[in-house]
C-alpha positions in Angstrom: -19.8 12.1 -0.2 -18.0 14.6 -2.5 -19.7 15.1 -5.9 -16.7 13.7 -7.7 -17.0 10.5 -5.6 -20.6 10.1 -6.7 -20.1 10.8 -10.4 -22.4 8.0 -11.5 -23.4 7.7 -15.2 -22.3 5.5 -18.0 -18.6 6.3 -17.7 -18.5 5.4 -14.0 -16.1 2.5 -13.5 -18.2 1.1 -10.7 -21.5 1.0 -12.5 -22.7 -2.6 -13.0 -19.8 -4.1 -11.1 -20.4 -6.8 -8.5 -19.1 -5.6 -5.2 -19.0 -7.8 -2.0 -18.7 -5.7 1.2 -17.5 -7.8 4.2 -17.4 -6.3 7.7 -15.6 -7.6 10.7 -15.7 -6.5 14.4 -14.6 -2.9 15.0 -16.5 0.1 16.0 -15.5 1.6 12.6 -18.1 -0.8 11.1 -20.7 1.9 11.8 -19.2 3.8 8.8 -19.9 1.1 6.3 -23.6 1.7 5.6 -22.6 5.1 4.2 -20.3 3.4 1.8 -22.8 0.7 0.7 -25.3 3.5 0.0 -22.7 5.4 -2.1 -21.9 2.2 -4.1 -25.6 1.6 -4.9 -26.0 5.2 -6.0 -23.1 4.8 -8.5 -24.8 1.7 -10.0 -22.8 -1.1 -8.4 -24.4 -4.4 -7.5 -23.7 -4.9 -3.8 -23.9 -7.8 -1.4 -22.9 -7.7 2.3 -21.6 -10.2 4.8 -20.8 -9.6 8.5 -19.0 -11.5 11.3 -21.0 -12.1 14.5 -19.2 -9.2 16.3 -19.8 -6.9 13.4 -23.5 -7.7 13.5 -23.6 -6.3 17.0 -22.2 -3.0 15.8 -23.9 -2.4 12.5 -27.5 -3.5 11.7 -27.7 -6.3 9.1 -31.2 -5.0 8.4 -29.8 -1.6 7.5 -27.2 -3.1 5.2 -29.8 -5.3 3.5 -32.1 -2.3 3.0 -29.3 -0.1 1.6 -27.8 -2.9 -0.7 -31.3 -4.2 -1.8 -30.2 -7.7 -1.0 -30.0 -9.9 2.1 -27.1 -9.3 4.5 -25.4 -12.7 5.2 -24.0 -13.8 8.5 -22.8 -17.0 10.2 -26.3 -18.5 10.3 -26.5 -18.6 6.6 -23.7 -20.7 5.1 -25.5 -24.0 4.8 -29.1 -24.4 3.8 -31.0 -27.4 2.4 -32.7 -25.0 0.0 -29.4 -23.8 -1.5 -27.7 -25.9 -4.2 -24.2 -24.7 -3.2 -22.4 -23.5 -0.1 -23.0 -19.8 0.5 -19.3 -18.9 0.9 -18.5 -20.4 -2.5 -21.5 -18.7 -4.1 -20.4 -15.3 -2.7 -16.7 -15.8 -3.6 -17.5 -16.6 -7.2 -20.1 -13.9 -7.6 -17.9 -11.0 -6.5 -15.8 -9.1 -9.0 -14.5 -6.7 -6.3 -14.3 -7.3 -2.6 -14.0 -4.8 0.3 -13.0 -6.1 3.7 -13.5 -3.2 6.1 -12.9 -2.8 8.9 -10.5 -5.7 9.1 -10.1 -6.8 12.8 -7.1 -8.5 14.3 -9.1 -11.7 14.6 -10.2 -11.8 11.0 -6.7 -10.9 9.8 -5.3 -13.9 11.8 -8.0 -16.3 10.4 -7.3 -15.2 6.8 -3.5 -15.3 7.0 -3.5 -18.7 8.7 -6.1 -20.3 6.4 -8.9 -20.7 9.0 -12.4 -20.9 7.6 -14.5 -21.1 10.7 -16.8 -18.1 9.9 -18.6 -17.1 6.7 -16.4 -14.1 6.1 -13.2 -16.2 6.7 -14.5 -18.9 4.3 -15.3 -16.4 1.6 -11.8 -14.9 1.8 -10.3 -18.4 1.4 -12.5 -19.2 -1.6 -12.3 -15.8 -3.3 -10.2 -15.2 -6.4 -11.3 -11.6 -7.0 -9.2 -8.6 -5.9 -9.7 -7.5 -2.3 -9.3 -4.0 -0.8 -8.5 -4.2 2.9 -8.8 -1.5 5.5 -7.8 -2.5 9.1 -9.1 -0.8 12.2 -8.1 -1.5 15.8 -6.6 -0.2 19.0 -3.1 1.2 18.6 -1.5 -1.3 20.9 -3.2 -4.2 19.1 -2.1 -2.8 15.7 1.6 -2.6 16.8 1.6 -6.0 18.5 4.1 -8.5 17.0 1.5 -11.0 16.0 -0.7 -8.5 14.1 2.4 -6.8 12.6 3.6 -10.2 11.3 0.2 -11.1 9.9 -0.1 -7.7 8.2 3.3 -8.1 6.6 2.3 -11.5 5.2 -0.9 -10.1 3.8 0.8 -7.2 2.0 2.9 -9.7 0.0 -0.1 -11.5 -1.4 -1.3 -11.1 -5.0 -4.8 -9.6 -5.6 -4.8 -7.9 -2.2 -4.6 -4.1 -2.0 -4.0 -2.7 1.5 -4.9 0.6 3.1 -3.0 0.9 6.3 -4.8 2.6 9.2 -4.4 6.3 9.7 -3.4 8.0 12.9 -5.9 10.0 15.1 -8.3 9.8 18.0 -9.7 6.3 18.3 -13.0 5.1 19.8 -11.0 3.8 22.8 -9.7 7.4 23.5 -6.2 6.4 22.4 -4.4 8.7 19.9 -2.3 6.9 17.4 -2.4 4.5 14.5 -5.5 2.3 14.1 -8.2 4.4 12.5 -9.8 2.9 9.5 -9.6 4.7 6.1 -12.6 7.0 5.6 -15.4 5.8 3.3 -14.5 8.3 0.6 -11.0 6.7 0.4 -12.5 3.2 0.4 -14.7 4.2 -2.5 -11.8 5.6 -4.4 -9.9 2.3 -3.7 -12.7 0.2 -5.1 -12.9 2.4 -8.2 -9.2 2.0 -8.6 -9.6 -1.8 -8.4 -12.3 -1.6 -11.1 -10.0 0.5 -13.4 -6.6 -1.0 -12.8 -6.9 -4.2 -10.6 -4.5 -5.1 -7.9 -1.2 -4.8 -9.8 1.5 -2.8 -7.9 3.9 -1.8 -10.6 5.0 1.3 -8.7 6.6 -0.6 -5.7 10.0 0.7 -4.9 9.4 4.0 -6.7 8.7 7.5 -5.3 6.3 9.9 -7.2 6.3 13.6 -6.7 3.0 15.2 -7.6 2.0 18.9 -7.7 -1.8 19.7 -7.6 -4.2 22.5 -7.2 -3.9 26.3 -7.9 -1.4 28.8 -6.7 -2.6 32.1 -5.1 -0.6 35.2 -5.7 -1.5 38.0 -3.3 -2.4 41.4 -4.6 -3.1 42.8 -1.1 -4.4 41.2 2.2 -7.9 40.9 0.7 -7.3 39.9 -2.9 -5.3 37.3 -4.9 -4.7 36.1 -8.5 -5.6 32.5 -8.8 -7.6 30.0 -11.1 -10.5 27.5 -10.8 -8.3 24.4 -10.3 -9.7 22.1 -7.7 -6.6 19.8 -7.5 -8.7 16.7 -8.4 -6.4 15.5 -11.2 -3.3 15.7 -9.1 -5.1 14.0 -6.1 -6.3 11.2 -8.3 -2.7 10.7 -9.7 -1.3 10.6 -6.1 -3.8 8.1 -4.8 -3.6 5.9 -7.9 0.1 5.8 -7.5 -0.2 5.0 -3.8 -2.6 2.1 -4.6 -0.1 0.8 -7.1 2.7 0.7 -4.5 4.5 4.0 -4.8 5.6 6.3 -2.0 4.0 9.7 -2.9 4.8 13.3 -2.1 1.9 15.7 -2.8 2.7 19.4 -3.0 -0.6 21.2 -3.2 -2.4 24.5 -3.2 -5.9 24.8 -1.8 -7.9 21.6 -2.7 -11.6 21.1 -3.3 -11.8 17.5 -2.4 -12.5 15.2 0.6 -9.8 15.4 3.3 -9.8 11.5 3.2 -8.2 11.6 -0.2 -5.0 12.9 1.4 -4.6 9.9 3.6 -1.5 7.9 3.0 0.2 10.7 1.1 3.1 12.8 2.3 1.4 16.2 1.9 3.2 19.5 1.6 0.7 22.4 1.4 1.7 25.6 -0.4 0.0 28.8 -1.5 2.2 30.8 -3.9 4.3 29.8 -6.9 7.5 30.7 -4.9 6.4 28.3 -2.2 5.7 25.6 -4.8 9.1 26.1 -6.4 10.9 25.8 -3.0 9.0 22.6 -2.2 9.7 21.0 -5.6 13.4 21.9 -5.3 13.5 20.2 -1.9 11.7 17.1 -2.9 12.9 16.5 -6.5 16.1 14.7 -5.6 14.3 11.8 -3.9 11.7 11.3 -6.7 11.8 8.6 -9.3 9.2 10.5 -11.4 7.3 13.8 -11.2 3.8 14.7 -12.3 3.5 18.5 -12.6 -0.3 18.8 -12.4 -0.5 22.1 -10.5 -2.2 25.1 -12.1 0.5 27.7 -11.5 -0.2 31.4 -12.0 1.6 33.0 -14.9 2.2 36.4 -13.2 2.5 37.8 -9.7 3.0 41.2 -8.1 6.6 42.2 -7.6 5.6 43.7 -4.3 2.1 42.9 -3.0 0.6 45.7 -1.0 0.6 45.3 2.8 -2.6 47.2 3.2 -5.9 46.7 1.4 -6.2 48.7 -1.8 -9.2 51.0 -1.8 -11.8 50.1 -4.5 -11.4 53.5 -6.1 -7.6 53.0 -6.4 -7.6 49.4 -7.5 -7.4 50.0 -11.3 -4.5 52.4 -11.0 -2.7 50.3 -8.4 -2.8 47.2 -10.5 -1.7 48.9 -13.8 1.9 48.1 -13.1 4.2 46.2 -10.8 3.8 42.7 -12.3 6.4 40.1 -13.0 6.4 36.7 -14.8 6.4 33.6 -12.6 9.4 31.3 -13.5 8.7 28.3 -15.6 8.6 25.6 -12.8 8.3 22.7 -15.2 11.4 23.8 -17.2 13.3 24.2 -13.9 12.4 20.6 -12.9 13.6 19.3 -16.3 16.9 21.3 -16.0 17.6 19.9 -12.5 16.5 16.3 -13.0 18.9 13.4 -12.3 19.6 10.7 -14.8 16.7 8.3 -15.1 14.2 10.6 -13.5 11.1 11.0 -15.7 8.7 14.0 -15.8 5.1 14.3 -16.8 3.9 17.8 -17.6 0.3 19.2 -18.0 -1.0 21.8 -20.4 -4.4 23.3 -20.4 -5.7 24.3 -23.9 -8.8 25.6 -25.6 -10.2 24.8 -29.1 -9.0 21.9 -31.3 -5.6 23.1 -32.6 -2.8 21.2 -30.8 0.1 23.1 -32.5 0.5 25.4 -29.5 0.6 22.3 -27.2 3.1 20.5 -29.5 5.4 23.6 -29.4 5.1 23.8 -25.7 6.1 20.1 -25.4 9.1 20.6 -27.5 10.1 23.7 -25.6 9.7 22.2 -22.1 11.8 19.1 -22.6 9.7 16.9 -20.3 9.2 13.2 -21.2 5.4 13.2 -21.4 2.9 16.0 -21.6 -0.9 15.6 -21.0 -2.8 18.2 -23.0 -6.1 18.8 -21.2 -9.0 20.8 -22.8 -10.7 23.2 -20.4 -13.5 24.5 -22.7 -15.5 21.3 -23.0 -18.2 19.8 -20.8 -16.9 16.9 -18.7 -13.2 18.0 -18.9 -10.9 20.4 -17.2 -11.4 22.3 -13.9 -13.7 20.8 -11.3 -15.0 18.0 -13.5 -15.2 14.4 -12.3 -14.2 13.2 -15.8 -11.5 14.2 -18.2 -10.1 13.7 -21.7 -7.1 15.0 -23.8 -4.0 14.1 -25.6 -0.8 12.4 -24.2 2.3 13.6 -26.1 5.6 11.7 -26.1 7.9 10.1 -25.9 9.3 11.3 -29.2 6.6 11.9 -31.9 3.9 9.8 -30.2 0.5 11.3 -29.6 -2.2 9.2 -27.9 -5.9 10.3 -27.6 -7.2 9.6 -24.1 -11.0 9.2 -24.6 -13.4 10.7 -22.0 -13.2 8.7 -18.7 -13.2 9.3 -15.0 -10.3 11.3 -13.8 -9.1 8.3 -11.8 -9.1 6.2 -15.0 -7.1 9.0 -16.8 -4.7 9.0 -13.9 -4.0 5.3 -14.2 -3.4 5.7 -18.0 -0.9 8.5 -17.3 0.8 6.5 -14.5 1.2 3.5 -16.9 2.9 5.8 -19.5 5.2 7.2 -16.8 6.0 3.8 -15.5 6.9 2.6 -19.0 9.2 5.7 -19.4 10.9 4.7 -16.1 11.3 1.1 -17.2 12.8 2.3 -20.5 15.3 4.5 -18.7 16.5 1.6 -16.5 17.0 -0.6 -19.6 19.1 2.0 -21.5 
């Protein structure tokens, strides 16, 4: 797991949460022990339950060992030593539920109200939010029956769905049907812990920029910054889980590839490429979050050959130009009702420079992010800062995971969108 996905500690939203992991029959089940281990490392209290077919693919003994609790199967629901049925006990114990992989059979049982297995009975009795990640053969996934059941499930409250990705499947088929990777499942569970299952971004499209830009000096050197793109990625995935369609324009990212699943990704390198991508995608966006760390300057004409070390100082003494203000350009081009969230990195405790920048940029919201404090800024799993706007409002965002900060920012941006629709 990526370090940011194993942040742990007192601020971790998963620490102390009761998570029920239920596994149905798909070869993707072999990935779940990795996830159970990651949950336990982050301080979650984990229980596991498997269908009979899943028990043939992944060891219940391994799941019990990793979770530190018995792994339940269809032999366990009724016991003369237990005061209550196991499916009721598990359903009421869980605060968060993960159902992965979801097979076509378990999907059909759930949608049609059948409780003939332990996992199916728990799903019927459960009132906690459920994160669902299907996995199956491409033809099965596209079959009319599965498609209809999946459509029904997506309309249910308290259910958050992660549609399967496309790729090489265990059956050697290439296409849709691959389960979301464990890193993304873990991110989805953290989102449930922070925000729940509410999908207030349905029907909206969010354009997010993330990561650094790289301005070439010559073929061997570039001007860049330490941005990892984590804040923008968290914003994009949080919006996706809340129902949005998301375009992510990004420079080089230091994060699991799985965190790009479900997003419409547009990789760039330079500020000019970022500007072109934003110009192309802005008209379709309901809102924009400009989280990219854009270089302030670039070479007017980068050298085509490598500059000799002895010539470097002289070669770089001139020939620079200022990168256009991309956020100001977005504000100038925006359509009526489109809302824009800007980002500003700052040092120290004086916010006057940030306030002046907010007034100058003209965006609806500005998140001012300190980069000179432990647990904030570049490459950190947590963040803090000030949210400016609308108008004179300033809100202190206390230290929290970057995903929790992302949800706070999305709520403010959604409120700005709601207000624009009412006016």
